[in-house]
C-alpha positions in Angstrom: 0.0 0.0 -0.1 2.8 2.4 0.7 4.1 2.4 -2.7 0.6 3.0 -4.0 0.2 5.8 -1.8 3.5 7.3 -2.5 3.1 7.2 -6.2 -0.5 8.8 -6.0 1.1 11.7 -4.0 4.0 12.0 -6.3 1.4 12.4 -9.1 -0.5 15.0 -7.2 2.4 17.1 -6.7 3.4 17.1 -10.3 -0.1 18.1 -11.2 -0.5 20.8 -8.8 3.0 22.5 -9.0 4.6 21.5 -12.2 1.4 21.2 -14.7 -0.7 24.0 -13.1 0.8 27.4 -14.8 -0.4 30.8 -13.3 -2.8 31.3 -16.4 -4.9 27.9 -15.3 -4.8 29.2 -11.6 -6.4 32.1 -12.6 -9.0 30.6 -14.7 -9.9 27.8 -12.3 -13.0 29.7 -10.9 -14.6 28.8 -14.2 -15.7 25.2 -14.1 -14.3 24.1 -17.5 -10.9 25.1 -16.4 -11.4 23.5 -13.0 -12.3 20.2 -14.6 -9.5 20.2 -17.1 -7.1 20.6 -14.0 -8.8 17.7 -12.3 -8.4 15.8 -15.6 -4.6 16.4 -15.7 -4.3 14.7 -12.3 -6.6 12.0 -13.1 -4.3 11.3 -16.4 -1.3 11.3 -14.2 -2.8 8.9 -11.7 -4.2 6.7 -14.6 -0.5 6.9 -16.2 1.5 6.1 -13.0 -0.5 3.3 -11.8 -0.4 1.6 -15.2 -3.4 -0.6 -14.4 -5.1 0.3 -17.7 -8.6 -1.7 -16.6 -8.6 0.1 -13.4 -10.8 3.1 -14.2 -12.1 3.7 -10.8 -8.7 5.3 -9.6 -8.6 8.1 -12.2 -12.4 8.7 -11.9 -12.2 9.1 -7.9 -9.1 11.6 -8.3 -11.2 13.6 -11.0 -14.1 13.9 -8.7 -12.5 14.4 -5.3 -9.8 16.9 -6.6 -12.8 18.9 -8.3 -14.8 18.8 -5.1 -11.7 19.9 -3.2 -10.5 22.6 -5.1 -14.2 23.8 -5.6 -14.7 24.3 -1.7 -11.3 26.1 -1.6 -12.4 28.7 -4.0 -14.7 30.3 -1.4 -11.7 30.8 1.1 -9.0 33.5 1.1 -5.3 32.6 -0.2 -3.5 32.2 3.0 -1.0 30.0 4.7 -3.5 28.2 6.8 -5.7 27.6 3.5 -2.8 26.2 1.5 -1.9 23.6 4.3 -5.3 22.7 4.7 -5.8 22.2 0.9 -2.9 20.2 0.4 -3.5 18.1 3.4 -6.9 17.3 2.4 -5.8 16.1 -1.0 -3.0 14.0 0.5 -5.3 12.5 3.0 -7.8 11.7 0.3 -5.2 10.0 -1.8 -3.8 8.1 1.0 -7.4 6.7 1.8 -7.8 5.7 -2.1 -4.7 3.9 -1.8 -6.1 1.9 1.3 -9.5 1.2 -0.6 -7.8 0.4 -3.8 -5.5 -2.5 -1.9 -7.9 -3.4 0.7 -10.8 -4.4 -1.7 -8.2 -5.4 -4.5 -9.3 -2.9 -6.7 -6.1 -2.6 -8.5 -5.1 -5.5 -10.5 -1.5 -5.3 -10.1 1.2 -2.5 -9.9 4.3 -3.2 -11.9 6.5 -0.5 -10.3 7.6 0.6 -13.7 8.9 4.3 -13.5 8.2 4.5 -9.7 11.4 5.9 -8.5 11.8 8.5 -11.3 8.2 9.7 -10.8 8.4 9.7 -6.8 12.0 11.6 -7.5 10.5 14.2 -9.6 7.3 14.7 -7.3 9.7 15.3 -4.5 11.8 17.7 -6.4 8.7 19.5 -7.5 7.3 19.8 -4.0 10.7 20.8 -2.6 11.5 23.6 -5.1 8.0 24.6 -6.3 5.4 23.6 -3.6 7.1 24.7 -0.6 8.0 27.8 -2.2 4.3 28.8 -2.7 4.0 28.3 1.7 7.1 30.2 1.9 5.8 33.1 -0.4 2.4 33.2 1.5 4.1 33.3 4.8 6.5 36.0 3.8 3.8 38.2 2.4 2.1 38.1 5.5 5.1 39.3 7.6 5.5 42.0 5.1 2.0 43.3 5.2 1.9 43.0 9.1 5.3 44.8 9.5 4.6 47.3 6.5 8.3 46.3 5.3 9.8 48.0 2.1 11.8 45.4 0.0 14.1 46.6 -2.8 15.2 44.2 -5.5 14.6 42.3 -8.5 11.2 41.4 -9.5 10.6 37.7 -8.2 14.2 37.8 -7.3 13.4 36.4 -3.7 11.4 33.6 -5.2 14.0 32.6 -7.6 16.6 32.6 -5.0 14.5 30.4 -2.8 13.8 28.1 -5.6 17.5 27.6 -6.4 18.5 27.1 -2.8 16.0 24.4 -2.1 17.1 22.8 -5.3 20.5 22.9 -4.2 19.4 21.4 -1.0 17.8 18.5 -2.7 20.8 17.8 -4.6 23.3 17.9 -1.5 21.1 15.5 0.4 20.5 13.1 -2.4 24.2 12.9 -3.4 25.0 12.4 0.2 26.8 15.8 0.7 24.3 17.1 3.3 27.2 19.3 4.7 27.0 21.4 1.7 24.0 23.2 3.2 26.2 24.5 5.8 28.1 26.1 3.0 24.9 27.4 1.4 23.8 29.1 4.7 27.3 30.7 5.2 27.1 32.2 1.6 23.8 33.3 2.0 24.7 34.9 5.3 27.5 36.8 3.6 25.6 38.2 0.6 22.7 39.3 3.0 25.5 41.0 5.5 24.1 44.6 4.7 20.6 43.5 5.3 21.4 42.1 8.5 22.2 45.4 10.1 18.7 46.4 10.0 16.8 44.4 12.7 13.5 44.2 11.0 14.9 43.2 7.7 17.3 40.8 9.2 14.6 38.9 11.0 12.2 38.9 7.9 15.4 37.3 6.0 16.2 34.8 8.8 12.5 33.5 9.2 12.2 33.1 5.5 15.5 31.5 5.2 14.9 29.0 8.1 11.2 28.3 6.8 12.7 27.3 3.2 15.6 25.4 4.4 13.4 23.4 6.9 10.8 22.6 4.3 13.6 21.7 1.7 15.2 19.3 4.1 11.9 17.4 5.2 10.7 17.1 1.7 13.8 15.8 0.3 14.1 13.3 3.2 10.6 12.1 2.6 11.3 11.6 -0.9 14.4 9.6 -0.3 12.3 7.5 2.1 9.6 6.8 -0.3 11.8 6.0 -3.1 13.5 3.2 -0.8 10.3 1.4 -0.4 
């Protein structure tokens, strides 16, 4: 069951964070675009499971994902809303995996492409997915403290994506000590900002959250790949 659950979650991460461009996100308030997004998830699940006669899994993913995202549309775009939304998706996929295994709905899973898909899902979650959470949290800090930030457009987001990608690479290559050098390098580059307490605290909180999510998600990915 663990491998089925892992492959379902990996497919979800790819569908939500890699195959959902900003244009689709903006249009999801219209039902046909929401249905298109859910259909992408269903197609990913169908291809990942490779059980071509098992129509129940993609159908249920289509229905459940549409329902969850429809409910989400009526809520504010906050950190809590994002976490609850993703947690609900994951729990529904775990329940689906249990149901398919317990009632022998899935004819048989060959495992072809398991590790590459899980690795891709983990990478996408680490680099892209956690970036949404960090971004929403950072936006809240900026609004509450009325911080004024100067810099390149989307510069902070790109830096965060690159640093999380490096953490993913360091852990997967057995060079976790490299994370320490990454922290040191960022501290040097942010030296001038550290002189201002409010800005320094903002950078520190954002960095620690970004690094913690990257380490946790990469570790979880390695564990899932070894199932």
